[in-house]
C-alpha positions as CSV (number, residue, x, y, z in Angstrom):
1,M,-7.1,-1.0,-14.9
2,R,-4.7,1.0,-12.7
3,R,-0.9,1.1,-13.0
4,A,1.5,2.2,-10.3
5,L,4.5,4.1,-11.4
6,T,7.7,3.1,-9.8
7,E,9.1,5.5,-7.1
8,L,11.8,6.6,-9.7
9,E,9.2,7.3,-12.4
10,A,7.0,9.2,-9.9
11,K,9.8,11.4,-8.6
12,A,11.2,12.1,-12.1
13,F,7.7,13.3,-13.2
14,L,7.0,15.4,-10.1
15,E,10.4,17.1,-10.2
16,K,9.3,18.8,-13.4
17,Y,6.7,20.6,-11.2
18,G,9.4,21.6,-8.7
19,I,8.6,19.0,-6.0
20,P,11.7,18.7,-3.9
21,F,13.2,15.2,-3.2
22,P,16.4,13.9,-1.6
23,K,19.5,13.3,-3.7
24,R,19.3,9.8,-5.2
25,D,20.5,7.4,-8.0
26,L,19.7,3.8,-9.1
27,A,22.2,1.0,-8.5
28,Q,22.2,-2.4,-10.2
29,N,24.8,-3.9,-7.9
30,E,26.6,-3.4,-4.6
31,N,29.6,-1.6,-6.1
32,E,27.4,0.9,-7.9
33,A,25.4,1.4,-4.7
34,I,28.7,2.1,-2.8
35,K,29.9,4.7,-5.4
36,I,26.5,6.4,-5.3
37,S,26.5,6.5,-1.5
38,Q,30.0,7.9,-1.3
39,K,28.9,10.6,-3.8
40,I,25.7,11.4,-1.8
41,G,27.3,11.0,1.6
42,Y,26.3,8.7,4.4
43,P,23.8,8.1,5.9
44,V,21.7,6.7,3.1
45,V,18.5,4.8,2.5
46,L,18.1,1.8,0.2
47,K,14.8,1.0,-1.5
48,V,13.9,-1.7,-4.0
49,V,12.6,-0.4,-7.3
50,S,10.0,-2.7,-9.0
51,P,6.9,-2.1,-11.1
52,D,5.3,-5.0,-9.3
53,I,5.9,-3.7,-5.7
54,I,3.8,-0.8,-4.4
55,H,4.4,-1.3,-0.7
56,K,8.1,-1.8,-0.4
57,T,8.3,-2.2,3.4
58,D,5.8,-5.1,3.3
59,V,8.3,-7.2,1.4
60,G,11.5,-6.0,3.2
61,G,12.4,-3.7,0.4
62,V,13.6,-0.7,2.5
63,K,16.7,-0.2,4.7
64,I,17.4,3.2,6.5
65,G,20.3,4.6,8.4
66,I,23.1,3.0,6.5
67,N,26.4,4.6,7.6
68,S,29.2,2.7,5.9
69,D,30.2,0.7,2.8
70,D,30.1,-2.6,4.8
71,E,26.6,-1.8,6.2
72,L,25.5,-1.0,2.6
73,R,26.7,-4.3,1.2
74,E,24.9,-6.2,3.9
75,A,21.7,-4.2,3.4
76,F,21.8,-4.5,-0.4
77,R,22.1,-8.3,-0.2
78,D,19.4,-8.5,2.5
79,I,16.9,-6.5,0.4
80,M,17.5,-8.6,-2.7
81,E,17.2,-11.9,-0.8
82,T,14.2,-10.9,1.1
83,V,12.2,-9.4,-1.8
84,K,13.0,-12.4,-4.0
85,R,11.8,-14.8,-1.3
86,K,8.6,-12.8,-0.5
87,K,7.8,-11.7,-4.1
88,P,9.5,-14.2,-6.3
89,D,7.8,-13.0,-9.5
90,A,8.5,-9.3,-9.1
91,R,10.6,-7.6,-11.7
92,I,13.4,-5.7,-10.0
93,D,14.8,-2.6,-11.8
94,G,17.5,-2.0,-9.2
95,I,18.0,-0.5,-5.7
96,L,17.4,3.2,-5.2
97,V,20.2,4.8,-3.1
98,E,18.9,8.0,-1.5
99,E,20.1,10.6,0.9
100,M,18.7,10.1,4.4
101,I,16.8,13.2,5.7
102,K,16.4,13.5,9.4
103,G,14.6,15.9,11.7
104,G,11.7,18.3,10.9
105,Y,8.0,17.5,11.0
106,E,6.3,14.8,9.0
107,V,3.2,15.7,7.0
108,I,1.4,14.2,4.0
109,I,-0.1,15.7,0.8
110,G,-2.1,13.7,-1.6
111,G,-5.0,13.5,-4.0
112,I,-7.5,11.5,-6.0
113,Q,-9.7,11.8,-9.0
114,D,-13.2,11.4,-7.5
115,P,-15.7,9.9,-10.0
116,T,-18.3,12.5,-8.9
117,F,-16.4,15.6,-7.9
118,G,-13.2,15.4,-10.0
119,P,-9.7,16.1,-8.6
120,V,-9.6,16.4,-4.8
121,V,-6.5,17.4,-2.9
122,M,-5.7,16.2,0.6
123,F,-3.4,17.5,3.5
124,G,-2.5,15.5,6.6
125,G,-0.9,17.3,9.6
126,L,0.8,14.0,10.7
127,G,2.5,12.1,8.0
128,G,4.4,8.9,7.8
129,I,3.1,6.0,9.8
130,Y,0.8,8.3,11.8
131,V,-1.6,9.3,9.0
132,E,-3.6,6.1,9.3
133,L,-3.6,6.1,13.0
134,F,-4.7,9.7,13.7
135,K,-6.5,10.4,10.4
136,D,-5.7,14.1,10.9
137,V,-6.6,15.1,7.3
138,T,-8.6,17.6,5.4
139,F,-9.8,17.9,1.7
140,R,-10.5,20.5,-1.0
141,L,-11.7,20.3,-4.6
142,A,-8.8,21.1,-6.9
143,P,-7.5,23.5,-8.0
144,I,-6.8,25.5,-4.8
145,D,-5.1,28.8,-4.2
146,D,-2.8,30.0,-1.4
147,V,-5.7,31.0,0.8
148,E,-7.4,27.6,0.6
149,A,-4.0,25.9,1.1
150,E,-3.5,27.8,4.3
151,E,-7.0,27.0,5.5
152,M,-6.3,23.3,5.0
153,I,-3.1,23.3,7.0
154,K,-4.7,25.3,9.9
155,E,-7.7,22.9,10.0
156,T,-5.5,20.0,11.1
157,K,-4.4,19.2,14.7
158,G,-0.9,18.9,13.5
159,Y,-0.8,22.7,12.7
160,Q,-0.2,23.2,16.4
161,L,3.1,21.4,16.0
162,L,3.9,23.0,12.8
163,K,3.7,26.5,14.2
164,G,6.1,25.7,17.0
165,F,4.4,23.9,19.9
166,R,5.8,24.9,23.3
167,G,8.8,26.6,21.9
168,G,9.7,24.1,19.2
169,E,11.1,25.2,15.9
170,H,8.3,26.3,13.5
171,A,7.8,24.7,10.1
172,N,7.8,26.7,6.9
173,I,4.1,27.1,6.2
174,E,4.7,29.0,3.0
175,L,6.6,26.1,1.5
176,L,3.7,23.7,2.5
177,K,1.2,26.0,0.9
178,R,3.2,25.9,-2.4
179,L,3.4,22.2,-2.3
180,L,-0.4,21.9,-1.8
181,V,-1.1,24.3,-4.7
182,K,1.3,22.5,-7.0
183,T,-0.2,19.1,-6.1
184,S,-3.7,20.4,-6.9
185,Q,-2.4,21.8,-10.2
186,I,-0.9,18.4,-11.1
187,L,-4.2,16.6,-10.4
188,V,-6.1,19.1,-12.6
189,E,-3.6,19.0,-15.5
190,H,-3.3,15.2,-15.4
191,P,-6.7,13.5,-15.1
192,E,-5.0,10.2,-15.9
193,I,-3.6,10.3,-12.4
194,V,-6.2,8.6,-10.2
195,E,-4.2,8.6,-6.9
196,L,-1.2,10.6,-5.7
197,D,0.7,10.4,-2.4
198,L,3.6,12.5,-1.2
199,N,4.3,10.8,2.1
200,P,6.1,11.5,4.3
201,I,7.1,15.1,3.6
202,R,9.7,16.4,6.0
203,I,9.1,20.1,6.6
204,F,11.7,22.4,8.3
205,K,12.1,26.0,9.1
206,D,13.8,26.7,5.8
207,R,13.0,23.8,3.4
208,A,10.7,20.9,2.6
209,V,11.7,17.4,1.3
210,V,9.4,14.8,0.0
211,L,10.8,11.4,1.0
212,D,8.4,9.1,-0.9
213,A,6.0,9.5,-3.8
214,K,3.3,7.1,-5.2
215,I,1.3,7.7,-8.4
216,L,-1.4,5.4,-9.7
217,V,-2.6,6.1,-13.3
218,K,-5.3,4.8,-15.5
219,G,-4.4,1.9,-17.8
């Protein structure tokens, strides 16, 4: 049996390894969500938090680009109503209010516990919705070091964008390498993790931010 951690649980665990995430907090109602949003600063993203929902967008559980208290109230109500209609039996822990990160390049880092080879780490040069479309991914057995991490990044077609295609701003490859090495370390140290996804990761010239994280564990 596999169990999916909620996004809050996954991010809390991964932060102990220094994985960077946007500012966020959990709200139980609209007023709490507004207080959190005002503290974080608009624009924000709203996401349903439920141990019974892995793919939040499939049940209308995500709203992005919220710029005011009024928009937040409307989005909060819409998420709750839509999720309850599409997934009536789902337990809802609350709504995650998160800083909205714009710009940069989107990539993906992930990994699995292969039954034959053990922990395997993956890098995708095009993250977000494009990873399934272009399948621009490469794999290594974990653990990996900085050299192997750089090889993985350079093997993808997305590397051409990351290094500043046609005068564009270059991404911080050193930060990406560190994230890859850390992910491989997590997979080695925690064999109970059968699947791990950091997607999308927004990578900039001076920083990297992981927008979403999914972890499946044994039992």
